[in-house]
N, C-alpha and C positions, 0 to 999 in steps of 0.2 A: 301070399303075403305081397304088399305093393313094396316097392324098393322105395326107399329116400332118395331125394336127389341133394347131394352135397356139393358145396362150392368149393374151388380150388383151396381157398384157405383153409376149408374144413378136412380137405384130404390131407393136405400138408401136417396139419394138428394132428390128425389120426395116424400117418405114416412116423411122425415123431414119436408119438405116443407109444405105438407098437414097437418102435426100435428101443425105446427107454423101457420098456415094460418086463425084458426077459422072457418074453411068450413067443412062440412061434406066431407065424402069420395064422395059420389054422387055429390057434387055441385063441389068439386076440380077436379075430374075425368071430368065432362063435361066441366068446363072451360079450363081444358088443353087437352082437347080431347082425353083422356086415356080412353079405355074400364075398365069399372069396375072391370069385371071380371080378367082383367088382374092385376089390381092395388090388388086386393084381393089375387091373386096367389102369386104374388111378397112380398107382406107383410107376406103371410104365411110362403113362403119359406125362407125368411131372419129371421123370428121369429124362424123357425127350425134349420136353421145353428146356430143362436145363442146359442139355447139349446145344441146342439150338441159341441159347441166350449166350453161353459160353464162346460159340462160333463166331456172333455177332460182335461181341466185345473184344475177340482176337484180329478180327477185321477193322476194327474202328481206327481213323485216321490218328496219327499222333495229335500232341495238343498243338493248338495254333501258335504261332510265332507273331509277335505284333512286331510291325515295322512302323517306325517312325521317321520321317524326314525332318532333319535337324537344319538350322541355318545359324550362321555366325556372322550377322552384320549385313553381308551382301550374298547375292547367289554363288559366286565363284567359291564360297567357303562351305557350300551345303555339303551333308553328308546322309548316308543311310544307316541307321542305326537298326541292329535286329537284337530285339530283346526276349530271352526265355528265362521267366524265373528271375534271381539274381544276376544272371549274365547278360552283359550287353557287348555288341560287338560294332564297332562304328567304322564304315566303309565309306573312303570318299567317294564324292559323285562322278568324279571320272574313271571309277572302276568299270572295267568293260563287263558287259552282260555275261559272256561267255565264260570269264572267270568266277563271276558271283553264280552262274549255274552250276560250274563245276563244283565250286564251295559247297553248295546245297547237296547236290548229288552226294558227294563224300560223307556230310555229315548225316545223310539219310541212309547210308549203307552200313 
């Protein structure tokens, strides 16, 4: 008997169907005429892919913070505005880079 090639979506559907069926994997595969080893291989592959996706998501950088340079009439009143969601922090242009770096490091820890 020739084995049927199934897409990842089809395997996901079959895995979910088996879980909801109340049947053992062996019973389910027998009923659906699926080789048990193929079922186990697909299940392992999907589990491995999910772990890889979760690992990538965990390493994803935090949301970007928009930075806006605001001016009030002339260049001496300029400030840096850090915005994240509904929160805004306005920092005078004269603020030292070292202080700003320390602030960002503390916010990230």
